[in-house]
N, C-alpha and C positions, 0 to 999 in steps of 0.2 A: 327744588323739584324732587331730588332724591329723598329728602326727609319726608315729603308728602307721600311718595310711593311706599316708603317703609311703613308709615302710619297706616296706609290702606292695607298693606300686607299683614300687619298685626291684627287688624280688624277681621280680615279674611281667615286668619288662623283660628279665630274663635268659632267660626261656623264650618270650618273644614271637616271636622268629624261627621257632621250631619250630611255634608255633601258626599263624603266617602260612602256612608251606608246607603244613601240614596242611589248612588251609582252602582254599588254592590247589588242592590235589588234590580236595578235596570239591566245589569249584565246577566241576570237569570232569565230574561224574557225568552230567549230561544229555547231553553229547556222547559220552562213552565207553560209555554203556549201550546204544547202538544202532549198527547197522552204518552207516547213512547218517543225516545230520542235515540235513534240507531247510531251506533259506532261500529267499527269493523268487528271487534271481538266482544263487544258488550252483549249482544243477543245470546252468544254462546255462553258467556259467563252467567247470564240470567237463567238460561235453560238448564245448565249443569247444576246451578245452585238449587233450582227447583227439583232436579233429579235427586240431589243429596237429601233434600228435605223429605221427598217421597220415599226414598230407600230407608231412611231412618224411621219414618212414621209407619210404613207398611212393609215389615220384613218378609211377608209372604207374597208380595206382588210379583207379577211377571217381569217387572223391570230388572229383578235380580238375575233373570236368565240372560240379560244383555250387558249389565254393568255391575262391576264389583269395585270396592275401594282398593287402592294400591296398598301394598304391604310395607311401603317405606313412606316416611313423612318428609314433606318438602315445605320450606317456609312460604312458598308461593300459594299454599293452600289457604292461608288465613283470610284473604279477601273473599274467597268462595264461601267459607264458613260464616263470615260476617254477612254476606248477601243472603245466605241460606236462613240466617236468623230473621232477617227482614221478610223473607218469603214466607216463613212460618206465620208471621203476624199480618202481613199486608199482601194485597194483590201484586202481581208482577210489575206493573207500571209504576206503582208507588215505591216498591223496593228498588227499582232501577233509579228513580228520581232521587231517593235518599243517598245513594252512592254518589251520584253526579253532584248533588248539592253539597255533600261533605267536602268535595274538592273545590267546587266553584265558589263556595263561601269561605271554606277553611284556608285556601291558599292565600288570597289577598289579606284576610284577617291575620294570618300567621306572620306575613311579611310586615304588616303594620305593628304587630306586637314586637317583632324583632327591631324595627325602627325605634320604638319606644325604649327598648332595652339598651340600644346603642346610643340613646340620647340624641337621635337625629330629629331635630325640631322641625325642619322644613320638609313637608310631606309631598312636595310637588312631583318628585320622581317616583313616589309610591304608585302613581297611576300608570306608570309604564309596565307594571306587572300584569295589568288586565289583558293586553294582547296575548299574553302567554297562557291565559286560562283556557280559551277555546283553541288549544294548540294542536299541532300535528299529532302529538302523543295522546292528547285527549280524544281526538276523533278515531284513533286506533283502538280505543276502549281499554287502555292499560289501567284498569281499576286499581290494582295493587300498587303500581308505581305512583299513580296520582295521589292516593291516600297516604302512601309512604312519604311523598314530598311534603304534604301538610304536616305530618308528624315530625319530619326532619327539621323544618323551619322552627316549629314550636320547641323541639328538643334542643336545638342550638341556642335559642333565646333563653330557655330555662338554665341551660348549662352556663351561659355567660352570667346570668343573674345569681346563680347559687354558688359559683365557683369559689368565691372567697369566704364563704360562710357555710360550709357543709355540715349538716347534722343528719340524724337518722331519717327524719321525715323527708328532707330534701334528696337524700340518696335514694329513697324509695321512689320518689317522683321521677328522678332521672333514670332509675332502673326501668320503670314502666315505659317511659318514652323510648329509651334505647332498645328495649326488648320488642316493643311494638314496631319500631322502624325495621328491625331485623325480620320480624315475622311477615311484614308486608312486602319488603323488598330488600334483598341482600346487597344489591348494587348501591342502593341509597344508603344502607348502613355503612358500606365501605367509604362513601363520601363523608358520612357523618364522623367516622373515625378520623379522617383527614382533618376536618374542621376542628374537632376536639384537640387533636395534636397541635394545630396552629394556635389555638386558644392558649394552650399550655406553654407553647414556645414564647408567645408574647408576654405571658404572665411572668416568665423567668426574668425578663428585662426590667420588671418593676422591683426586683430584689437586688439590693446592693451587695456587691461582692464581699464586703467585710461584715455583713450581717449574718453570722453563722447560725444563730437560732432560727432565723427566717429560712435559711437554706435547708436546715435539718427538718423543719416543719413542712417545707414544701415537698421534700421527699416522701413524707408520710401522706401528704395531701394528694400526691400523684397516685400512690398506692391505693388510697381510698377511692379514687375515681375508677379503678378497675372493677369495683363491686357493681356499679350500675351498668358497666360494659360487659360483664362476665358472660351473661347468657348469649348475647350477640356474638361475642368472640368465639365461644364454643361452637355455635352454629356455623359461623363463617369458616372456622378451621376445619370442621367436619366436611363442609362442602368443598373446600379447596383440596383436601386430602383424598376424598372418596368419590367426588362427583365424576360421572362419566363424561361430562362436558369437556374436561381438560384433554381428553383423548380424541376429540372430534375436530373437524376442520375449522380453522379460523379464516374469516374473510375480511380483508382490508379494503377500504374505499380508496379510489384513486385520489391523489393529492388535490387535483383541481375540483373534484366533487366536494371535498371537505371545505375548500375555500369558498366554493359557490354556496354551500349550506350556511357558512358563517355570514357571507355577504347578504344572502337572502333572508337572514334571521329565520332559519328553518323551523325552530320550535314554535314560532308564531304562525307558521303555515297551518291553516285549517282546511276546510273543504272549499273546493273551487278556488284554489290559491291564485290562479291567474287574475281573477277579478279583485282579489284582496291585496295583490302585490303592491299596487300603487300606494296603499295605506301603510303596509308593513315596511316598505322601503323608507318611510319617514323615520322609523325607529333607527335605522342605520344612519340617516342624516343627522338625527339628534345626537347620537353617540359620537359621530365624527365631529359635530360642532362642539361638543364637550371637550374633545381632545385638543382641538384648535384653540378653544378658549383657555384651557389649562396651560398650554404652551405659551401663549401670549401673556397671560396674567402672571404665570410663574417666572418666566424669563425676564420680562420687562418691568413688571410691577410688583412681583413677589407678594401677590394678594391671596393666593390659595392657601388656606389654613384649615385645620380641623380642630374641633373641640377636644377630641381624644385621639391624637395623631397615631399613637402606637396601637391602640385597640382597633382602630379602623383600618390600619394597614394590613391586618390579617386578611381582609377581603380583597385587597390588591394581590396579595400572595396567592390566595385561593383562586382568583381569576387567572393568574398566570399559570398556575399548576394545571387548571382545567384546560387551558389553551394547549399546553404541552401534551397532556393526555389525549386530547382530541386527535392528535396526529400520530400517536404511537400505539393506542389501544385498538384492537380489531373492532369492526362494526358488528360482527356476529361471531359466536362460537357455537357451532352446531345449530340447534333450533332456537337458541337464545340470541336475540339480535337488537338492533337499534341502539347500540352503545354510543355511537357517535352522536346521534340526535339527543340522547340523554345528557351526555357530557356538554354539548353545546347549550342545552337548556340551563345547566348549572353554571356554565360560563357567563351567560347573560344575567342570571340571578345575582351572582356574586359581583359582577361588574356594576349592576344597578345599585346594589347596596353600597359599594365603594364610592361611586359617583355621588350618591345621595349624602354621603358623609362629608363632602367637600363644601366649603363656603364659597358661593359665587355671588355675583352682582344681582340685585333685586330685579333689574330689567330682564336679565337672562332667565331667572326663575319664572317670571311671568310668561315670557315668550315660550319657554319649554312646556310649561303647564298648559297653555292654550293649544299648542300643537298636539300634545299627547291626548288631550280631551277630544280634539277633532278626530284623531285616529280611533279612539275608543268608541265614540258614537257611531262612526262609519262602520267599524267592525261589528258592532252589535246588530246594526241593520243588515249587514252582509251575511252574518251568521244566521239570522232569522230567515232571510230569503233563501239561503242556500240549503238549509235543512228541511224546509217545509215539505218538499216532495217526498223525501225519505221518511219523514215522520208520519205523513199520511199513509204511505205504503206500509209502514210497520204496523199501524193501527188496523189496516185492512187485513194484513196477514194474521194478526192476532184474532180478528173477528172470524176468519176462515176456520180457525181451530175449533169453533163451536160445532162444525159439521163433522169433525173427526172423533171417532170413538176413543175413549180412554184406553191407554196401553196398546194403541195401534203402532204399527211400524210405518214410517213415512220416509220416502226417498225424495229429497229435493234436487231439482235440476235448475241451475241458475245460468241465465244467459244475459250478462250485463257487464259493461266496462266500468261501471261505477264501483270503486274499491269499497265504498261503504256497505254495499249489498252483499259482500262476501259470505256472511253468516246470518243474513237477515231472516232466513227461513226459520232460525231457531226461536223466533217469537211465537211460532206455533206451539211450542212447549213451555211458554212463560208461566202458564197457570194450570196446564193440564198434563198429566203424566202420559208420555208417549216416547217412542224410540225413533229419534231423528237420525238417519244414517249419515248425515253430514255433520258429525260431531267430532271435529278435529281434536278436541281436548282429550278424547278417550284413547288416542294413540300417541300422545306426547307424554314424556316422563314427569313434567313439572305441574301436572294437574291431578286432583284427587281421584277421579274415576278412570277406569279402563274397561275396554270391551272384555266380556267374559269368554275366554277361549274354550271353556268346558261345555258351554251351552250352544254357542253359535256354530253353524255348519262351516266346514273347512273352506269352501270357495268364497262364501260371504265374508268370513273372517279375514282371509287374505286380501279381499277387496277393501275392507275397512282399514287394514293396516297399510295399504298402499297410499293412504292419504286422501281417500274419497275423491279420487280423480276420475271416477266413473269409467275405469278401464274395462270392467266386465259387468256393468250393470244390466246390460241387455239380457244376458243369461240369467241373472238374478230375477229380473222381471218375468221372464218367460218360463223358467224351469222351477224356481223355488216358490213355494206357497207361503212366503213370509212377508212380502212387501204389500201392505194393505192399501196404502195411498201413495200417489206420486204427485208431488207439488212442483209446478213449473212456474218460474218467474222469467219472463222474456221481456226485458226492459228495452230491447232494441227494436221490438215490433217487426221482426223478420224471422225467417226460419232459423232454428237453433244452429249456430255456426260451429259445431264440433263434428268430429269424424263419425260419430254414432247417431247423429240427429235423425237421419232417415230410418235407421233400424229402431231407434227408441220410439219414434212416432208410430211405426208399424206395430211394435210390441204393445204400445199403449192402446191403440185402436182395437187390437184383437183381444186384449186381456183386461182392459179397464173401461169404465164408464166415466164420462165427463160429469163431475158433480158440481163444480162451481167455475164461473168465469167472471173476472172483474169487469167493471164498467168500461174500462179502456182496453181490456184484453191482456193487460200486463201479467195478471195472475190467473192460473188455472189449477184446479184440483181434480185429480182422477181417483176413482175408487175401484178397487179390484172387483171384477165380476164374481158374484157369489161369495162375497167377502164373509168369512166365518165370524 
């Protein structure tokens, strides 16, 4: 019976690559089914990338009265400039899709490439990566982090492949990967350094203590590895020494919150987590089943073996280090946050890689593979249904921009409890140059553009730096002849529930004309009377 099952598994291995790429395409359905795919920060990244393109193309435009480039360089800029290149060539919705597809395709493919480098023949656990594609971090629109994650996995894979036979070409390849990881995300680069260190530690154990030539050559070998890491190390050192973030407040999550995030597999949380929880919980059950299986098989039968035990142990060490860091590193330092969620994601990635390197019984592989695929198909359907309303709303917002004159000033007022809609108004500027006053990136240090203090009036500038909390927008609407349009998104279909709602409504009625109303009343656009 066992031999028959093994024969069937051998036949299945031959068609597994086709199934992987079929499922990879299937996993793209939620993104490819709609024109726009809103995430929390995604619309703002797209809008600001369009601003960058416009500022570079038209140095004499009125946009320069509102935005200027920062006079310091931050690695976090690279994602914006990459998106700006796409915006130069393609319309906004295609530029957005390209960034999303780089991650949604690149992440599973990079893990598959790493599996091949590690000689992991059984790919059944590879499919556990897919629930982490439409992740909590993905829906927050962390483009730099997501692309950096893809580069990280490929970079580790090539480092393992080239480590024992470095030459000029290979050093250049490693330098490019290392530098790009740093440019997209310094936090990921720090994790990359840790994994490279672990790779070198395990490499030492292959050298015999009496083999002096090998020891001497390894010293040179280690020094040679500093060349591809040099750029990233310089940027990381500069950030640690001179960044203002180190002088800001650090926030730690309560212990039980961290434990809950681990138990709930938080990185796999997407949108409408409550409905997806029943599927994501199965990931926890699978991992628990693995641990129970390992204990029984190792203690009583001694059947757990690996093809490359020392090489694959580095993933166990990496997993344990991530688990320790999760509890000791703050969740946020000043405006930079979600460190805990990012570390938990790496914890599960490393854990999956380590588990995949273990030999287990054929029946167990089949059972795990079937459960994982059930989870994946359920989550694809869940993601599609969950995003449909937001995607349709984003397309409607973009269509409203046709009624707005180029280079106009737009004030968005958002009344919604849906966290995805936080910056969805920025789709107004996805393809048209305009000044959207809800531009949170322009008052944070780690983005390329900032508000122009020399051109913007004092009261408006203070309001912008206050974080766009609409503390004094009423006076801006009534007294300043600068806000051409007011965009209102009322997703709750009730009176705006903030302290200034009545005053804002009065100001709008006396100073603006209603220009557009959506079919269900969710969206309204007002234009200033006698708009110049």
